py3Dmol code that shows the C-alpha trace and the ligand (Angstrom):
import py3Dmol

protein = """\
ATOM      1  CA  UNK A   1     -18.459  12.110 -43.632  1.00  0.00           C
ATOM      2  CA  UNK A   2     -19.738   9.026 -41.927  1.00  0.00           C
ATOM      3  CA  UNK A   3     -21.868   9.759 -38.927  1.00  0.00           C
ATOM      4  CA  UNK A   4     -20.846   6.638 -37.094  1.00  0.00           C
ATOM      5  CA  UNK A   5     -17.207   7.652 -37.315  1.00  0.00           C
ATOM      6  CA  UNK A   6     -17.983  11.054 -35.809  1.00  0.00           C
ATOM      7  CA  UNK A   7     -19.936   9.366 -33.015  1.00  0.00           C
ATOM      8  CA  UNK A   8     -17.193   6.837 -32.414  1.00  0.00           C
ATOM      9  CA  UNK A   9     -14.721   9.691 -32.067  1.00  0.00           C
ATOM     10  CA  UNK A  10     -16.940  11.230 -29.425  1.00  0.00           C
ATOM     11  CA  UNK A  11     -17.444   7.866 -27.751  1.00  0.00           C
ATOM     12  CA  UNK A  12     -13.698   7.384 -27.673  1.00  0.00           C
ATOM     13  CA  UNK A  13     -13.353  10.710 -25.873  1.00  0.00           C
ATOM     14  CA  UNK A  14     -15.773   9.596 -23.129  1.00  0.00           C
ATOM     15  CA  UNK A  15     -14.154   6.183 -22.884  1.00  0.00           C
ATOM     16  CA  UNK A  16     -10.777   7.786 -22.310  1.00  0.00           C
ATOM     17  CA  UNK A  17     -12.240   9.998 -19.600  1.00  0.00           C
ATOM     18  CA  UNK A  18     -13.789   6.965 -17.936  1.00  0.00           C
ATOM     19  CA  UNK A  19     -10.488   5.122 -18.164  1.00  0.00           C
ATOM     20  CA  UNK A  20      -8.611   8.093 -16.713  1.00  0.00           C
ATOM     21  CA  UNK A  21     -11.015   8.210 -13.759  1.00  0.00           C
ATOM     22  CA  UNK A  22     -10.774   4.474 -13.175  1.00  0.00           C
ATOM     23  CA  UNK A  23      -6.988   4.676 -13.155  1.00  0.00           C
ATOM     24  CA  UNK A  24      -7.039   7.595 -10.730  1.00  0.00           C
ATOM     25  CA  UNK A  25      -9.251   5.600  -8.380  1.00  0.00           C
ATOM     26  CA  UNK A  26      -7.021   2.549  -8.614  1.00  0.00           C
ATOM     27  CA  UNK A  27      -3.953   4.524  -7.678  1.00  0.00           C
ATOM     28  CA  UNK A  28      -3.585   4.558  -3.893  1.00  0.00           C
ATOM     29  CA  UNK A  29      -2.004   7.879  -2.860  1.00  0.00           C
ATOM     30  CA  UNK A  30       1.540   7.773  -1.522  1.00  0.00           C
ATOM     31  CA  UNK A  31       0.533   9.473   1.711  1.00  0.00           C
ATOM     32  CA  UNK A  32      -1.989   6.716   2.372  1.00  0.00           C
ATOM     33  CA  UNK A  33       0.486   4.005   1.457  1.00  0.00           C
ATOM     34  CA  UNK A  34       3.070   5.554   3.753  1.00  0.00           C
ATOM     35  CA  UNK A  35       0.667   5.824   6.693  1.00  0.00           C
ATOM     36  CA  UNK A  36      -0.294   2.195   6.201  1.00  0.00           C
ATOM     37  CA  UNK A  37       3.323   1.067   6.029  1.00  0.00           C
ATOM     38  CA  UNK A  38       4.272   3.157   9.070  1.00  0.00           C
ATOM     39  CA  UNK A  39       1.447   1.623  11.072  1.00  0.00           C
ATOM     40  CA  UNK A  40       2.489  -1.862  10.074  1.00  0.00           C
ATOM     41  CA  UNK A  41       6.121  -1.258  11.041  1.00  0.00           C
ATOM     42  CA  UNK A  42       5.136   0.172  14.417  1.00  0.00           C
ATOM     43  CA  UNK A  43       2.702  -2.644  15.106  1.00  0.00           C
ATOM     44  CA  UNK A  44       5.438  -5.143  14.360  1.00  0.00           C
ATOM     45  CA  UNK A  45       7.889  -3.309  16.637  1.00  0.00           C
ATOM     46  CA  UNK A  46       5.285  -3.290  19.369  1.00  0.00           C
ATOM     47  CA  UNK A  47       4.755  -7.010  18.976  1.00  0.00           C
ATOM     48  CA  UNK A  48       8.467  -7.730  19.348  1.00  0.00           C
ATOM     49  CA  UNK A  49       8.713  -5.437  22.347  1.00  0.00           C
ATOM     50  CA  UNK A  50       5.726  -7.039  24.015  1.00  0.00           C
ATOM     51  CA  UNK A  51       7.294 -10.447  23.553  1.00  0.00           C
ATOM     52  CA  UNK A  52      10.627  -9.497  25.077  1.00  0.00           C
ATOM     53  CA  UNK A  53       8.794  -7.801  27.937  1.00  0.00           C
ATOM     54  CA  UNK A  54       6.896 -10.987  28.668  1.00  0.00           C
ATOM     55  CA  UNK A  55      10.113 -12.956  28.426  1.00  0.00           C
ATOM     56  CA  UNK A  56      11.858 -10.678  30.912  1.00  0.00           C
ATOM     57  CA  UNK A  57       8.973 -10.798  33.355  1.00  0.00           C
ATOM     58  CA  UNK A  58       8.921 -14.561  33.208  1.00  0.00           C
ATOM     59  CA  UNK A  59      12.635 -14.661  33.856  1.00  0.00           C
ATOM     60  CA  UNK A  60      12.252 -12.254  36.759  1.00  0.00           C
ATOM     61  CA  UNK A  61       9.562 -14.414  38.374  1.00  0.00           C
ATOM     62  CA  UNK A  62      11.851 -17.406  38.064  1.00  0.00           C
ATOM     63  CA  UNK A  63      14.669 -15.508  39.771  1.00  0.00           C
ATOM     64  CA  UNK A  64      12.341 -14.392  42.513  1.00  0.00           C
ATOM     65  CA  UNK A  65      11.352 -17.978  43.163  1.00  0.00           C
ATOM     66  CA  UNK A  66      14.992 -18.969  43.303  1.00  0.00           C
ATOM     67  CA  UNK A  67      15.667 -16.116  45.700  1.00  0.00           C
ATOM     68  CA  UNK A  68      12.921 -17.343  47.990  1.00  0.00           C
ATOM     69  CA  UNK A  69      14.457 -20.792  47.944  1.00  0.00           C
ATOM     70  CA  UNK A  70      17.831 -19.386  48.878  1.00  0.00           C
ATOM     71  CA  UNK A  71      16.321 -17.325  51.675  1.00  0.00           C
ATOM     72  CA  UNK A  72      14.617 -20.427  53.016  1.00  0.00           C
ATOM     73  CA  UNK A  73      17.912 -22.282  52.887  1.00  0.00           C
ATOM     74  CA  UNK A  74      19.595 -19.422  54.741  1.00  0.00           C
ATOM     75  CA  UNK A  75      17.061 -19.582  57.556  1.00  0.00           C
ATOM     76  CA  UNK A  76      17.448 -23.350  57.829  1.00  0.00           C
ATOM     77  CA  UNK A  77      21.232 -23.087  57.972  1.00  0.00           C
ATOM     78  CA  UNK A  78      20.984 -20.358  60.595  1.00  0.00           C
ATOM     79  CA  UNK A  79      18.651 -22.506  62.664  1.00  0.00           C
ATOM     80  CA  UNK A  80      20.949 -25.479  62.447  1.00  0.00           C
ATOM     81  CA  UNK A  81      23.929 -23.360  63.448  1.00  0.00           C
ATOM     82  CA  UNK A  82      22.339 -22.610  66.805  1.00  0.00           C
ATOM     83  CA  UNK A  83      21.997 -26.340  67.493  1.00  0.00           C
ATOM     84  CA  UNK A  84      25.492 -27.405  66.445  1.00  0.00           C
ATOM     85  CA  UNK A  85      28.206 -28.439  68.927  1.00  0.00           C
ATOM     86  CA  UNK A  86      31.124 -29.935  66.966  1.00  0.00           C
ATOM     87  CA  UNK A  87      33.295 -27.189  65.594  1.00  0.00           C
ATOM     88  CA  UNK A  88      34.105 -29.036  62.360  1.00  0.00           C
ATOM     89  CA  UNK A  89      30.462 -29.299  61.351  1.00  0.00           C
ATOM     90  CA  UNK A  90      29.975 -25.751  62.526  1.00  0.00           C
ATOM     91  CA  UNK A  91      32.688 -24.525  60.177  1.00  0.00           C
ATOM     92  CA  UNK A  92      31.112 -26.390  57.251  1.00  0.00           C
ATOM     93  CA  UNK A  93      27.733 -24.852  57.975  1.00  0.00           C
ATOM     94  CA  UNK A  94      29.250 -21.437  58.403  1.00  0.00           C
ATOM     95  CA  UNK A  95      30.833 -21.730  55.004  1.00  0.00           C
ATOM     96  CA  UNK A  96      27.528 -22.855  53.545  1.00  0.00           C
ATOM     97  CA  UNK A  97      25.885 -19.845  55.142  1.00  0.00           C
ATOM     98  CA  UNK A  98      28.355 -17.489  53.510  1.00  0.00           C
ATOM     99  CA  UNK A  99      27.797 -19.143  50.123  1.00  0.00           C
ATOM    100  CA  UNK A 100      24.049 -18.800  50.436  1.00  0.00           C
ATOM    101  CA  UNK A 101      24.360 -15.155  51.395  1.00  0.00           C
ATOM    102  CA  UNK A 102      26.545 -14.564  48.372  1.00  0.00           C
ATOM    103  CA  UNK A 103      24.039 -16.294  46.088  1.00  0.00           C
ATOM    104  CA  UNK A 104      21.218 -14.230  47.583  1.00  0.00           C
ATOM    105  CA  UNK A 105      23.104 -11.019  46.935  1.00  0.00           C
ATOM    106  CA  UNK A 106      23.739 -12.088  43.342  1.00  0.00           C
ATOM    107  CA  UNK A 107      20.113 -12.960  42.774  1.00  0.00           C
ATOM    108  CA  UNK A 108      18.954  -9.683  44.262  1.00  0.00           C
ATOM    109  CA  UNK A 109      21.299  -7.750  41.991  1.00  0.00           C
ATOM    110  CA  UNK A 110      20.091  -9.643  38.974  1.00  0.00           C
ATOM    111  CA  UNK A 111      16.457  -9.033  39.872  1.00  0.00           C
ATOM    112  CA  UNK A 112      17.148  -5.353  40.330  1.00  0.00           C
ATOM    113  CA  UNK A 113      18.850  -5.167  36.952  1.00  0.00           C
ATOM    114  CA  UNK A 114      15.910  -6.963  35.392  1.00  0.00           C
ATOM    115  CA  UNK A 115      13.461  -4.561  36.974  1.00  0.00           C
ATOM    116  CA  UNK A 116      15.351  -1.675  35.403  1.00  0.00           C
ATOM    117  CA  UNK A 117      15.310  -3.395  32.034  1.00  0.00           C
ATOM    118  CA  UNK A 118      11.593  -4.070  32.338  1.00  0.00           C
ATOM    119  CA  UNK A 119      10.958  -0.445  33.191  1.00  0.00           C
ATOM    120  CA  UNK A 120      12.932   0.714  30.157  1.00  0.00           C
ATOM    121  CA  UNK A 121      11.053  -1.696  27.926  1.00  0.00           C
ATOM    122  CA  UNK A 122       7.767  -0.553  29.388  1.00  0.00           C
ATOM    123  CA  UNK A 123       8.620   3.058  28.624  1.00  0.00           C
ATOM    124  CA  UNK A 124       9.633   2.201  25.074  1.00  0.00           C
ATOM    125  CA  UNK A 125       6.404   0.276  24.663  1.00  0.00           C
ATOM    126  CA  UNK A 126       4.338   3.239  25.805  1.00  0.00           C
ATOM    127  CA  UNK A 127       6.216   5.518  23.417  1.00  0.00           C
ATOM    128  CA  UNK A 128       5.580   3.221  20.455  1.00  0.00           C
ATOM    129  CA  UNK A 129       1.951   2.740  21.418  1.00  0.00           C
ATOM    130  CA  UNK A 130       1.495   6.484  21.311  1.00  0.00           C
ATOM    131  CA  UNK A 131       3.283   6.739  17.991  1.00  0.00           C
ATOM    132  CA  UNK A 132       1.174   3.939  16.569  1.00  0.00           C
ATOM    133  CA  UNK A 133      -1.975   5.639  17.726  1.00  0.00           C
ATOM    134  CA  UNK A 134      -0.965   8.822  15.914  1.00  0.00           C
ATOM    135  CA  UNK A 135       0.000   6.960  12.759  1.00  0.00           C
ATOM    136  CA  UNK A 136      -3.281   5.098  12.748  1.00  0.00           C
ATOM    137  CA  UNK A 137      -5.104   8.375  13.080  1.00  0.00           C
ATOM    138  CA  UNK A 138      -3.242   9.731  10.060  1.00  0.00           C
ATOM    139  CA  UNK A 139      -4.010   6.527   8.174  1.00  0.00           C
ATOM    140  CA  UNK A 140      -7.721   6.846   8.928  1.00  0.00           C
ATOM    141  CA  UNK A 141      -7.733  10.472   7.829  1.00  0.00           C
ATOM    142  CA  UNK A 142      -5.858   9.716   4.621  1.00  0.00           C
ATOM    143  CA  UNK A 143      -8.156   6.796   3.917  1.00  0.00           C
ATOM    144  CA  UNK A 144     -11.211   8.944   4.415  1.00  0.00           C
ATOM    145  CA  UNK A 145      -9.802  11.663   2.174  1.00  0.00           C
ATOM    146  CA  UNK A 146      -9.080   9.149  -0.579  1.00  0.00           C
ATOM    147  CA  UNK A 147     -12.534   7.651  -0.267  1.00  0.00           C
ATOM    148  CA  UNK A 148     -14.102  11.069  -0.611  1.00  0.00           C
ATOM    149  CA  UNK A 149     -11.952  11.757  -3.633  1.00  0.00           C
ATOM    150  CA  UNK A 150     -13.002   8.443  -5.162  1.00  0.00           C
ATOM    151  CA  UNK A 151     -16.660   9.211  -4.534  1.00  0.00           C
ATOM    152  CA  UNK A 152     -16.265  12.481  -6.445  1.00  0.00           C
ATOM    153  CA  UNK A 153     -14.539  10.674  -9.303  1.00  0.00           C
ATOM    154  CA  UNK A 154     -17.254   8.049  -9.278  1.00  0.00           C
ATOM    155  CA  UNK A 155     -19.840  10.783  -9.766  1.00  0.00           C
ATOM    156  CA  UNK A 156     -17.857  12.205 -12.629  1.00  0.00           C
ATOM    157  CA  UNK A 157     -17.531   8.753 -14.129  1.00  0.00           C
ATOM    158  CA  UNK A 158     -21.287   8.250 -13.957  1.00  0.00           C
ATOM    159  CA  UNK A 159     -21.819  11.439 -15.942  1.00  0.00           C
ATOM    160  CA  UNK A 160     -19.426  10.260 -18.643  1.00  0.00           C
ATOM    161  CA  UNK A 161     -21.060   6.848 -18.704  1.00  0.00           C
ATOM    162  CA  UNK A 162     -24.435   8.453 -19.293  1.00  0.00           C
ATOM    163  CA  UNK A 163     -23.081  10.483 -22.177  1.00  0.00           C
ATOM    164  CA  UNK A 164     -21.392   7.401 -23.495  1.00  0.00           C
ATOM    165  CA  UNK A 165     -24.588   5.396 -23.373  1.00  0.00           C
ATOM    166  CA  UNK A 166     -26.480   8.087 -25.237  1.00  0.00           C
ATOM    167  CA  UNK A 167     -23.961   8.257 -28.024  1.00  0.00           C
ATOM    168  CA  UNK A 168     -23.416   4.485 -28.136  1.00  0.00           C
ATOM    169  CA  UNK A 169     -27.142   3.910 -28.698  1.00  0.00           C
ATOM    170  CA  UNK A 170     -26.852   5.893 -31.905  1.00  0.00           C
ATOM    171  CA  UNK A 171     -23.965   3.913 -33.369  1.00  0.00           C
ATOM    172  CA  UNK A 172     -24.519   0.844 -35.543  1.00  0.00           C
ATOM    173  CA  UNK A 173     -24.134  -2.265 -33.421  1.00  0.00           C
ATOM    174  CA  UNK A 174     -21.615  -3.950 -35.652  1.00  0.00           C
ATOM    175  CA  UNK A 175     -19.113  -1.116 -35.789  1.00  0.00           C
ATOM    176  CA  UNK A 176     -19.641  -0.374 -32.094  1.00  0.00           C
ATOM    177  CA  UNK A 177     -18.832  -3.985 -31.239  1.00  0.00           C
ATOM    178  CA  UNK A 178     -15.735  -3.820 -33.380  1.00  0.00           C
ATOM    179  CA  UNK A 179     -14.599  -0.608 -31.740  1.00  0.00           C
ATOM    180  CA  UNK A 180     -15.173  -2.021 -28.243  1.00  0.00           C
ATOM    181  CA  UNK A 181     -13.273  -5.187 -29.016  1.00  0.00           C
ATOM    182  CA  UNK A 182     -10.265  -3.249 -30.318  1.00  0.00           C
ATOM    183  CA  UNK A 183     -10.393  -0.750 -27.447  1.00  0.00           C
ATOM    184  CA  UNK A 184     -10.361  -3.610 -24.950  1.00  0.00           C
ATOM    185  CA  UNK A 185      -7.267  -5.101 -26.540  1.00  0.00           C
ATOM    186  CA  UNK A 186      -5.500  -1.825 -27.275  1.00  0.00           C
ATOM    187  CA  UNK A 187      -5.348   0.041 -24.006  1.00  0.00           C
ATOM    188  CA  UNK A 188      -8.739   1.701 -24.360  1.00  0.00           C
ATOM    189  CA  UNK A 189      -8.176   3.208 -27.793  1.00  0.00           C
ATOM    190  CA  UNK A 190     -10.319   1.656 -30.491  1.00  0.00           C
ATOM    191  CA  UNK A 191     -10.302   4.391 -33.073  1.00  0.00           C
ATOM    192  CA  UNK A 192      -7.451   6.672 -34.080  1.00  0.00           C
ATOM    193  CA  UNK A 193      -7.011   9.622 -36.373  1.00  0.00           C
ATOM    194  CA  UNK A 194      -4.510   9.595 -39.185  1.00  0.00           C
ATOM    195  CA  UNK A 195      -2.645  12.803 -39.706  1.00  0.00           C
ATOM    196  CA  UNK A 196      -0.030  13.397 -42.379  1.00  0.00           C
ATOM    197  CA  UNK A 197      -0.078   9.690 -43.125  1.00  0.00           C
ATOM    198  CA  UNK A 198       0.638   8.693 -39.531  1.00  0.00           C
ATOM    199  CA  UNK A 199      -1.747   6.598 -37.419  1.00  0.00           C
ATOM    200  CA  UNK A 200      -2.087   8.352 -34.084  1.00  0.00           C
ATOM    201  CA  UNK A 201      -2.884   5.066 -32.399  1.00  0.00           C
ATOM    202  CA  UNK A 202       0.516   3.473 -33.054  1.00  0.00           C
ATOM    203  CA  UNK A 203       2.452   6.345 -34.617  1.00  0.00           C
ATOM    204  CA  UNK A 204       3.372   4.382 -37.673  1.00  0.00           C
ATOM    205  CA  UNK A 205       2.961   5.457 -41.275  1.00  0.00           C
ATOM    206  CA  UNK A 206       0.149   3.845 -43.179  1.00  0.00           C
ATOM    207  CA  UNK A 207       0.707   2.892 -46.846  1.00  0.00           C
ATOM    208  CA  UNK A 208       0.165   5.848 -49.248  1.00  0.00           C
ATOM    209  CA  UNK A 209      -2.588   4.082 -51.136  1.00  0.00           C
ATOM    210  CA  UNK A 210      -4.540   3.441 -47.975  1.00  0.00           C
ATOM    211  CA  UNK A 211      -4.004   7.041 -46.991  1.00  0.00           C
ATOM    212  CA  UNK A 212      -5.524   8.184 -50.288  1.00  0.00           C
ATOM    213  CA  UNK A 213      -8.446   5.816 -49.835  1.00  0.00           C
ATOM    214  CA  UNK A 214      -8.963   7.019 -46.302  1.00  0.00           C
ATOM    215  CA  UNK A 215      -9.429  10.577 -47.470  1.00  0.00           C
ATOM    216  CA  UNK A 216     -12.329   9.509 -49.654  1.00  0.00           C
ATOM    217  CA  UNK A 217     -13.984   8.291 -46.471  1.00  0.00           C
ATOM    218  CA  UNK A 218     -16.568   5.967 -47.935  1.00  0.00           C
ATOM    219  CA  UNK A 219     -16.085   2.871 -45.818  1.00  0.00           C
ATOM    220  CA  UNK A 220     -14.454   1.765 -42.574  1.00  0.00           C
ATOM    221  CA  UNK A 221     -10.718   1.461 -42.503  1.00  0.00           C
ATOM    222  CA  UNK A 222      -8.294  -0.041 -40.093  1.00  0.00           C
ATOM    223  CA  UNK A 223      -4.622   0.591 -39.426  1.00  0.00           C
ATOM    224  CA  UNK A 224      -2.548  -2.266 -40.918  1.00  0.00           C
ATOM    225  CA  UNK A 225      -0.154  -2.042 -37.944  1.00  0.00           C
ATOM    226  CA  UNK A 226      -2.279  -1.675 -34.814  1.00  0.00           C
ATOM    227  CA  UNK A 227      -5.620  -2.798 -36.304  1.00  0.00           C
ATOM    228  CA  UNK A 228      -7.462   0.143 -34.829  1.00  0.00           C
ATOM    229  CA  UNK A 229     -10.245   1.797 -36.750  1.00  0.00           C
ATOM    230  CA  UNK A 230      -8.840   4.877 -38.444  1.00  0.00           C
ATOM    231  CA  UNK A 231     -10.222   8.071 -39.908  1.00  0.00           C
ATOM    232  CA  UNK A 232      -8.799  11.012 -41.790  1.00  0.00           C
ATOM    233  CA  UNK A 233      -8.167  13.475 -39.047  1.00  0.00           C
ATOM    234  CA  UNK A 234      -8.192  16.690 -41.086  1.00  0.00           C
ATOM    235  CA  UNK A 235     -11.727  15.936 -42.109  1.00  0.00           C
ATOM    236  CA  UNK A 236     -13.187  15.048 -38.707  1.00  0.00           C
ATOM    237  CA  UNK A 237     -11.150  17.222 -36.442  1.00  0.00           C
ATOM    238  CA  UNK A 238      -9.986  20.159 -38.556  1.00  0.00           C
ATOM    239  CA  UNK A 239      -9.867  22.366 -35.440  1.00  0.00           C
ATOM    240  CA  UNK A 240      -6.978  20.333 -34.099  1.00  0.00           C
ATOM    241  CA  UNK A 241      -4.519  21.885 -36.477  1.00  0.00           C
ATOM    242  CA  UNK A 242      -0.943  21.998 -35.464  1.00  0.00           C
ATOM    243  CA  UNK A 243      -0.145  25.203 -33.719  1.00  0.00           C
ATOM    244  CA  UNK A 244       2.320  27.352 -35.500  1.00  0.00           C
ATOM    245  CA  UNK A 245       4.709  28.770 -32.992  1.00  0.00           C
ATOM    246  CA  UNK A 246       4.496  32.543 -32.818  1.00  0.00           C
ATOM    247  CA  UNK A 247       7.513  34.316 -34.051  1.00  0.00           C
ATOM    248  CA  UNK A 248       9.104  36.808 -31.772  1.00  0.00           C
TER     249      UNK A 248
END
"""
ligand_1 = """\
1
ZN
Zn -2.053 2.238 -35.987
"""
view = py3Dmol.view(width=600, height=400)
view.addModel(protein, "pdb")
view.setStyle({"model": 0}, {"cartoon": {"style": "trace"}})
view.addModel(ligand_1, "xyz")
view.setStyle({"model": 1}, {"stick": {}})
view.zoomTo()
view.show()
C-alpha cells in the first residue's frame, strides 16, 4: 500500500466536492432566469408603448394646431361675409365657410379619437408598469436567495479546501503535480480505481498484464486509455464492494 495513493484518493474526493460546489454556484436557478427574462420582456414592451404614446401625443398636438388654424379661418370668413355686397362673391365665401366647418368637425372627431387612443395606451402603460414592478421584486428576491445559497456553498467549499490543503501538503510534490495536471485535463478526475480490470475513469478494460502488475502495487501506474493515475480498487477501497441484491 502506497501512502501517497491513499492520500490522492482522499484528495480526489475533496476535489470532486469542490467541483460539485463550484458547478452548483455557476448554475443560475431557473426561477431567477425566468424573473430576469420576464423583466426584460416587460421593460421592452413598456419602451415600445412609451414610444407610441409619445408619437400619438405629438400627432394630437399637430391636429390641435391645425384645428386652431381652421377656426381662425372660419372667423375671418365670417367677418368677411358681413362686409360682402355682391351675391356671387357671397356665395363663394358661403361655400368656403361650409368647407371650413366640415374640416373643423373632421379635425375635432380625429382629436377625440386620438384622445381615446391615448387614454387606452396610458392605461396599458400603467398596467405594464405595475407588472414590471412586481416582476422586478420577484427578481430581486430570487437573486437574494441565490446569493445566500451561494454564500453557504462558499463556506462549504472553504471547509473542503482546508481539508484538501492539509492532505495535499502530505503528498509528494511530483505525484501531486501529476495528479493535478491530469485532473485539470480530465474533468476533475486525476486518479481512478480499477475494478475487475476496468478503469473507473474511462470505463475501459486495461490490459491483463497491467492489471496483474497493478495488484502488486509497488509503483505508480496510469491507465493506457485515459492516462489517469490508477490503483487497484479492491486493495484501497475494499468497503466499496458491489452490493449483492437481497433475494426475496
Ligand atoms: Zn482510464
